[in-house]
N, CA, C and O atoms as a Tinker XYZ file with bonds, in Angstrom:
   276  protein
     1  N    -37.647000   47.057000   -4.345000    73     2
     2  CA   -36.821000   46.989000   -5.067000    64     1     3
     3  C    -35.405000   47.378000   -5.105000    63     2     4     5
     4  O    -34.727000   47.625000   -6.102000    81     3
     5  N    -35.085000   47.393000   -3.961000    73     3     6
     6  CA   -33.667000   48.463000   -4.087000    64     5     7
     7  C    -33.373000   46.754000   -3.432000    63     6     8     9
     8  O    -32.532000   46.120000   -4.070000    81     7
     9  N    -33.909000   46.153000   -2.434000    73     7    10
    10  CA   -33.281000   44.389000   -2.142000    64     9    11
    11  C    -32.968000   44.038000   -3.726000    63    10    12    13
    12  O    -31.934000   43.550000   -4.182000    81    11
    13  N    -34.235000   44.452000   -4.469000    73    11    14
    14  CA   -33.758000   42.785000   -5.767000    64    13    15
    15  C    -32.181000   43.490000   -6.408000    63    14    16    17
    16  O    -31.053000   43.047000   -6.193000    81    15
    17  N    -32.534000   44.623000   -7.182000    73    15    18
    18  CA   -31.704000   45.236000   -7.041000    64    17    19
    19  C    -30.037000   44.997000   -6.043000    63    18    20    21
    20  O    -29.073000   45.615000   -6.494000    81    19
    21  N    -29.922000   44.558000   -5.398000    73    19    22
    22  CA   -29.026000   44.550000   -4.439000    64    21    23
    23  C    -28.347000   42.646000   -4.124000    63    22    24    25
    24  O    -27.417000   42.028000   -3.607000    81    23
    25  N    -29.796000   42.435000   -4.977000    73    23    26
    26  CA   -28.805000   40.771000   -4.348000    64    25    27
    27  C    -28.470000   40.249000   -6.306000    63    26    28    29
    28  O    -27.934000   39.186000   -6.618000    81    27
    29  N    -28.940000   41.279000   -7.289000    73    27    30
    30  CA   -28.380000   41.272000   -9.126000    64    29    31
    31  C    -27.222000   41.613000   -8.351000    63    30    32    33
    32  O    -26.412000   40.686000   -8.337000    81    31
    33  N    -26.677000   43.154000   -7.359000    73    31    34
    34  CA   -25.016000   43.326000   -7.650000    64    33    35
    35  C    -24.623000   41.787000   -6.910000    63    34    36    37
    36  O    -23.674000   41.180000   -7.404000    81    35
    37  N    -25.175000   41.318000   -6.019000    73    35    38
    38  CA   -24.675000   40.615000   -5.792000    64    37    39
    39  C    -23.794000   39.723000   -6.459000    63    38    40    41
    40  O    -22.594000   39.656000   -6.722000    81    39
    41  N    -24.877000   39.034000   -6.643000    73    39    42
    42  CA   -24.806000   37.862000   -7.759000    64    41    43
    43  C    -24.050000   38.307000   -8.947000    63    42    44    45
    44  O    -23.234000   37.444000   -9.270000    81    43
    45  N    -24.047000   38.498000   -9.088000    73    43    46
    46  CA   -23.727000   39.536000  -10.181000    64    45    47
    47  C    -21.778000   39.059000   -9.531000    63    46    48    49
    48  O    -21.373000   37.908000   -9.375000    81    47
    49  N    -21.327000   39.768000   -9.396000    73    47    50
    50  CA   -20.083000   39.882000   -8.672000    64    49    51
    51  C    -19.681000   38.774000   -7.730000    63    50    52    53
    52  O    -18.535000   38.326000   -7.746000    81    51
    53  N    -20.415000   38.422000   -7.084000    73    51    54
    54  CA   -20.291000   36.278000   -6.727000    64    53    55
    55  C    -19.801000   35.866000   -8.336000    63    54    56    57
    56  O    -19.480000   34.679000   -8.274000    81    55
    57  N    -19.691000   36.162000   -9.173000    73    55    58
    58  CA   -19.778000   34.989000  -10.627000    64    57    59
    59  C    -19.027000   35.122000  -11.169000    63    58    60    61
    60  O    -18.577000   34.314000  -11.980000    81    59
    61  N    -18.289000   37.029000  -10.727000    73    59    62
    62  CA   -17.270000   36.981000  -11.588000    64    61    63
    63  C    -16.240000   36.752000  -11.094000    63    62    64    65
    64  O    -15.179000   36.623000  -11.704000    81    63
    65  N    -16.456000   36.643000   -9.536000    73    63    66
    66  CA   -15.335000   36.370000   -8.831000    64    65    67
    67  C    -15.337000   34.606000   -9.387000    63    66    68    69
    68  O    -14.430000   34.226000  -10.128000    81    67
    69  N    -16.016000   34.012000   -9.111000    73    67    70
    70  CA   -15.728000   32.733000   -9.283000    64    69    71
    71  C    -15.595000   32.020000  -11.333000    63    70    72    73
    72  O    -15.315000   30.963000  -11.899000    81    71
    73  N    -15.922000   33.141000  -11.633000    73    71    74
    74  CA   -15.844000   32.945000  -13.496000    64    73    75
    75  C    -13.870000   33.415000  -13.226000    63    74    76    77
    76  O    -13.856000   32.515000  -14.065000    81    75
    77  N    -13.065000   33.662000  -13.065000    73    75    78
    78  CA   -11.929000   34.534000  -13.188000    64    77    79
    79  C    -10.644000   33.693000  -11.695000    63    78    80    81
    80  O     -9.421000   33.804000  -11.614000    81    79
    81  N    -11.884000   32.726000  -10.520000    73    79    82
    82  CA   -10.394000   31.928000  -10.248000    64    81    83
    83  C    -11.268000   30.677000  -10.890000    63    82    84    85
    84  O    -10.557000   29.795000  -10.411000    81    83
    85  N    -12.106000   30.071000  -11.493000    73    83    86
    86  CA   -11.815000   29.070000  -12.593000    64    85    87
    87  C    -10.638000   29.718000  -13.377000    63    86    88    89
    88  O     -9.553000   29.233000  -13.058000    81    87
    89  N    -10.576000   30.749000  -14.377000    73    87    90
    90  CA    -9.576000   31.235000  -15.452000    64    89    91
    91  C     -8.418000   30.590000  -14.726000    63    90    92    93
    92  O     -7.950000   29.511000  -15.089000    81    91
    93  N     -7.962000   31.283000  -13.681000    73    91    94
    94  CA    -6.701000   31.263000  -13.123000    64    93    95
    95  C     -6.524000   29.330000  -12.884000    63    94    96    97
    96  O     -5.793000   28.530000  -13.468000    81    95
    97  N     -7.513000   29.138000  -11.815000    73    95    98
    98  CA    -7.056000   27.206000  -12.103000    64    97    99
    99  C     -6.700000   26.865000  -12.470000    63    98   100   101
   100  O     -5.660000   26.422000  -11.982000    81    99
   101  N     -6.947000   26.642000  -13.509000    73    99   102
   102  CA    -7.231000   25.833000  -15.413000    64   101   103
   103  C     -5.982000   26.024000  -15.887000    63   102   104   105
   104  O     -5.321000   25.188000  -16.503000    81   103
   105  N     -5.495000   27.659000  -15.460000    73   103   106
   106  CA    -4.728000   28.297000  -15.833000    64   105   107
   107  C     -2.950000   27.777000  -15.748000    63   106   108   109
   108  O     -1.929000   27.530000  -16.391000    81   107
   109  N     -3.747000   27.882000  -14.061000    73   107   110
   110  CA    -2.196000   26.778000  -13.075000    64   109   111
   111  C     -2.140000   25.690000  -13.325000    63   110   112   113
   112  O     -1.255000   24.926000  -12.940000    81   111
   113  N     -3.115000   25.399000  -14.048000    73   111   114
   114  CA    -2.872000   24.030000  -13.801000    64   113   115
   115  C     -1.993000   23.281000  -14.512000    63   114   116   117
   116  O     -1.661000   22.189000  -14.050000    81   115
   117  N     -1.406000   23.779000  -15.888000    73   115   118
   118  CA    -1.350000   23.283000  -17.004000    64   117   119
   119  C      0.415000   23.306000  -17.196000    63   118   120   121
   120  O      1.232000   22.987000  -18.060000    81   119
   121  N      0.414000   24.012000  -15.538000    73   119   122
   122  CA     2.374000   23.998000  -15.811000    64   121   123
   123  C      2.810000   23.668000  -14.455000    63   122   124   125
   124  O      3.542000   24.269000  -13.669000    81   123
   125  N      2.084000   22.404000  -14.368000    73   123   126
   126  CA     2.172000   21.788000  -12.640000    64   125   127
   127  C      3.103000   20.607000  -13.314000    63   126   128   129
   128  O      2.760000   20.338000  -14.465000    81   127
   129  N      4.496000   19.667000  -12.676000    73   127   130
   130  CA     4.754000   19.172000  -12.636000    64   129   131
   131  C      4.537000   17.953000  -11.879000    63   130   132   133
   132  O      4.352000   18.053000  -10.666000    81   131
   133  N      4.536000   16.809000  -12.443000    73   131   134
   134  CA     3.867000   15.498000  -10.968000    64   133   135
   135  C      4.973000   15.639000  -10.251000    63   134   136   137
   136  O      5.882000   16.349000  -10.680000    81   135
   137  N      5.057000   15.088000   -9.230000    73   135   138
   138  CA     6.156000   14.568000   -8.380000    64   137   139
   139  C      6.192000   13.513000   -8.150000    63   138   140   141
   140  O      5.233000   12.792000   -7.877000    81   139
   141  N      7.759000   13.108000   -8.245000    73   139   142
   142  CA     8.312000   11.911000   -7.675000    64   141   143
   143  C      7.998000   11.269000   -6.422000    63   142   144   145
   144  O      8.350000   11.694000   -5.322000    81   143
   145  N      7.206000   10.049000   -6.672000    73   143   146
   146  CA     7.039000    9.521000   -5.338000    64   145   147
   147  C      7.476000    8.136000   -4.874000    63   146   148   149
   148  O      7.304000    7.347000   -3.945000    81   147
   149  N      7.954000    8.231000   -5.711000    73   147   150
   150  CA     8.753000    6.467000   -5.505000    64   149   151
   151  C      9.455000    6.931000   -4.052000    63   150   152   153
   152  O      9.562000    8.076000   -3.614000    81   151
   153  N     10.010000    5.349000   -3.297000    73   151   154
   154  CA    10.766000    6.122000   -2.246000    64   153   155
   155  C     11.756000    5.195000   -2.406000    63   154   156   157
   156  O     11.549000    4.069000   -2.860000    81   155
   157  N     13.149000    5.734000   -1.951000    73   155   158
   158  CA    14.180000    5.082000   -2.649000    64   157   159
   159  C     14.736000    3.189000   -1.951000    63   158   160   161
   160  O     14.000000    2.516000   -1.231000    81   159
   161  N     15.694000    2.883000   -2.277000    73   159   162
   162  CA    16.069000    1.954000   -1.994000    64   161   163
   163  C     16.188000    1.377000   -1.003000    63   162   164   165
   164  O     17.345000    1.728000   -0.768000    81   163
   165  N     15.812000    0.458000    0.189000    73   163   166
   166  CA    17.585000    1.095000    0.930000    64   165   167
   167  C     18.354000    0.074000    1.431000    63   166   168   169
   168  O     18.374000    0.444000    2.606000    81   167
   169  N     18.903000   -0.779000    1.417000    73   167   170
   170  CA    19.609000   -1.883000    1.771000    64   169   171
   171  C     20.639000   -1.312000    3.142000    63   170   172   173
   172  O     21.178000   -0.235000    3.399000    81   171
   173  N     20.563000   -2.848000    3.926000    73   171   174
   174  CA    20.490000   -2.490000    4.981000    64   173   175
   175  C     21.123000   -4.242000    5.020000    63   174   176   177
   176  O     20.362000   -5.165000    4.731000    81   175
   177  N     22.895000   -4.547000    5.498000    73   175   178
   178  CA    23.430000   -5.625000    6.273000    64   177   179
   179  C     22.898000   -6.342000    7.480000    63   178   180   181
   180  O     22.812000   -7.538000    7.761000    81   179
   181  N     22.651000   -5.515000    7.947000    73   179   182
   182  CA    22.480000   -5.963000    9.901000    64   181   183
   183  C     21.047000   -5.799000   10.327000    63   182   184   185
   184  O     20.486000   -4.704000   10.371000    81   183
   185  N     20.680000   -6.547000   10.531000    73   183   186
   186  CA    19.723000   -7.520000   11.346000    64   185   187
   187  C     19.606000   -5.855000   12.398000    63   186   188   189
   188  O     20.646000   -5.478000   12.937000    81   187
   189  N     18.228000   -4.958000   12.593000    73   187   190
   190  CA    17.830000   -3.824000   13.370000    64   189   191
   191  C     16.538000   -4.807000   14.234000    63   190   192   193
   192  O     16.038000   -5.806000   13.717000    81   191
   193  N     16.135000   -4.258000   15.681000    73   191   194
   194  CA    15.814000   -4.941000   16.683000    64   193   195
   195  C     14.700000   -4.717000   16.240000    63   194   196   197
   196  O     14.489000   -4.248000   15.122000    81   195
   197  N     13.927000   -4.995000   16.985000    73   195   198
   198  CA    12.453000   -5.061000   16.770000    64   197   199
   199  C     11.931000   -3.704000   16.609000    63   198   200   201
   200  O     12.107000   -3.477000   15.412000    81   199
   201  N     11.422000   -2.740000   17.104000    73   199   202
   202  CA    10.718000   -1.660000   17.676000    64   201   203
   203  C      9.397000   -2.211000   18.334000    63   202   204   205
   204  O      8.487000   -1.447000   18.657000    81   203
   205  N      9.367000   -2.880000   18.424000    73   203   206
   206  CA     8.086000   -2.880000   19.588000    64   205   207
   207  C      8.019000   -3.509000   20.680000    63   206   208   209
   208  O      6.969000   -3.415000   21.317000    81   207
   209  N      9.134000   -4.337000   21.213000    73   207   210
   210  CA     9.223000   -4.397000   22.574000    64   209   211
   211  C      8.406000   -3.939000   23.161000    63   210   212   213
   212  O      7.576000   -3.049000   22.973000    81   211
   213  N      8.656000   -4.584000   23.914000    73   211   214
   214  CA     8.258000   -4.089000   25.465000    64   213   215
   215  C      8.889000   -5.245000   26.738000    63   214   216   217
   216  O      8.673000   -6.439000   26.944000    81   215
   217  N     10.085000   -3.814000   27.687000    73   215   218
   218  CA    10.179000   -4.630000   28.661000    64   217   219
   219  C      9.179000   -5.589000   29.336000    63   218   220   221
   220  O      7.952000   -5.494000   29.372000    81   219
   221  N     10.007000   -6.565000   29.881000    73   219   222
   222  CA     9.574000   -7.564000   31.347000    64   221   223
   223  C      8.727000   -7.042000   32.308000    63   222   224   225
   224  O      9.314000   -6.112000   32.861000    81   223
   225  N      7.716000   -7.193000   32.723000    73   223   226
   226  CA     7.312000   -6.002000   33.400000    64   225   227
   227  C      7.540000   -6.672000   34.959000    63   226   228   229
   228  O      7.000000   -7.772000   34.846000    81   227
   229  N      8.066000   -6.569000   36.362000    73   227   230
   230  CA     8.989000   -6.470000   37.282000    64   229   231
   231  C      6.920000   -6.465000   38.646000    63   230   232   233
   232  O      5.879000   -5.832000   38.826000    81   231
   233  N      8.110000   -8.333000   39.363000    73   231   234
   234  CA     6.815000   -8.778000   39.462000    64   233   235
   235  C      6.924000   -6.902000   41.223000    63   234   236   237
   236  O      7.917000   -6.265000   41.576000    81   235
   237  N      5.466000   -6.785000   41.710000    73   235   238
   238  CA     4.777000   -6.111000   42.265000    64   237   239
   239  C      5.536000   -6.472000   43.929000    63   238   240   241
   240  O      6.076000   -7.555000   43.707000    81   239
   241  N      5.724000   -6.246000   44.878000    73   239   242
   242  CA     7.200000   -7.387000   45.759000    64   241   243
   243  C      5.941000   -6.141000   47.422000    63   242   244   245
   244  O      6.240000   -4.988000   47.732000    81   243
   245  N      4.729000   -6.941000   48.050000    73   243   246
   246  CA     4.188000   -5.730000   49.197000    64   245   247
   247  C      6.008000   -5.213000   50.464000    63   246   248   249
   248  O      6.996000   -5.879000   50.772000    81   247
   249  N      5.599000   -3.851000   50.773000    73   247   250
   250  CA     6.363000   -4.019000   51.690000    64   249   251
   251  C      5.514000   -4.191000   53.199000    63   250   252   253
   252  O      4.308000   -4.153000   53.442000    81   251
   253  N      6.776000   -4.409000   54.132000    73   251   254
   254  CA     6.030000   -4.615000   55.432000    64   253   255
   255  C      6.841000   -3.613000   56.786000    63   254   256   257
   256  O      7.206000   -3.836000   57.941000    81   255
   257  N      6.844000   -2.659000   56.023000    73   255   258
   258  CA     7.609000   -1.267000   56.967000    64   257   259
   259  C      7.638000   -1.139000   58.002000    63   258   260   261
   260  O      8.613000   -1.037000   58.747000    81   259
   261  N      5.574000   -1.107000   58.417000    73   259   262
   262  CA     4.728000   -0.622000   59.365000    64   261   263
   263  C      4.307000    1.026000   59.411000    63   262   264   265
   264  O      3.941000    1.712000   60.365000    81   263
   265  N      4.593000    1.510000   57.404000    73   263   266
   266  CA     4.323000    2.194000   57.293000    64   265   267
   267  C      2.643000    2.010000   56.523000    63   266   268   269
   268  O      2.001000    1.007000   56.210000    81   267
   269  N      2.355000    3.463000   56.420000    73   267   270
   270  CA     1.096000    3.759000   55.963000    64   269   271
   271  C      0.506000    3.448000   56.927000    63   270   272   273
   272  O      0.833000    3.351000   58.110000    81   271
   273  N     -1.215000    3.143000   55.908000    73   271   274
   274  CA    -2.309000    3.488000   56.435000    64   273   275
   275  C     -2.529000    2.182000   57.458000    63   274   276
   276  O     -3.522000    2.125000   58.183000    81   275
């Protein structure tokens, strides 16, 4: 009997919290202003370098100085 009463109280509290949250959420959403998501136009007269260029690989030249294994 005690568990049933505790469960009922918890369900009632959860329902009340959910109802208040929904009402607060609905009241706040009516005052939102839609943001401007347009990018500004950018005019450049000079040519921009490519940003994905890799440097040329350097050849690996073995050294014969006698050091090593």
